[in-house]
N, C-alpha and C positions, 0 to 999 in steps of 0.2 A: 553741903554748901550753904543751905539756908541758915543753919545755925552759925556757921562762920560769918556770914553776912550780918546776921543779927548781932553777934558780938562786936563786929567792926562798927556797926551803926550805933549801938547802945553803950557799949562799955569803952570802946576806944575813940568814940566821937569822930568817926571817920566815915560819914555816910557816902562820900564819893567813892571810897574804896569798896564799900559794901555794894554800890551799884556795879562797879567793875566785876566784882566777884560773881554777882548774880548774872550779869551779861555773859561772862565767860562760861558759867555753868549752862546757861540757856543755849549758847552756841555750840557747846561741846558735844551735845547729845541730841538724839531724836526723842523728844519728850511726848508723853501722852498729852492730849488736849488740856486737861485740868492742870497738869503740872506746868506746862508752858505758860498757861494763863496766870498761874500763881506767881511765877517768876516775873512776868511782865507787869502785873499789878503791884507787886512789891517794889519794883523799880520805879514805877510811876508814883507810888506813895512816897518813896524817899525823895524823889525829885521835888514833889509838891511840898511836903511837910518839913523836910530837913534841909534841903538845898535851896528852897524858894526859887525853883527853876521850873516855871510853868511851861516853858517851851519844851523842856525835856520830858515833862509829864505828858504833854499833848502828843509829842512825837511817839512816845512809848504806847500810848493808848491807840494812836492811829496804826501802830504796828499790830496791835491786837486785832483791829479790823481787817488788816491785810492777811495776817497769818491764820486767823480763826473766823473767817466770814460765816455768817448765818448760824452762829452759835449764841448761847446765852452770854458767853464772855464778850462777844461783839456787842450785844445789846447793852451790857453793863458799861463797856467802854464808850459806847455812843451816849449813854446817859451822862457819864462823867464829862465827856467832851462838850455836851450841851451846857453843863454847869460852868465850864470854863469859857463858854461863848465861842468855842472853836468850830462849831458846826451849827 
């Protein structure tokens, strides 16, 4: 799914479709912590860098805090949220 989303984002210039692909994959399975974090951070990255949608990036990073509290992923999300001025 990650490779499909990468192709959608980079080759087909469809970052919004890539976000949907990653969200569907994230919601379709119970992922290990690192894998779930990978999906969520990729989604946030696409929102921020391709779609210029800071609200979407912020919402996704806050999801990391909710789903993976007290992990290094939550710490990374907190750092990024501070950069956005969201916390």
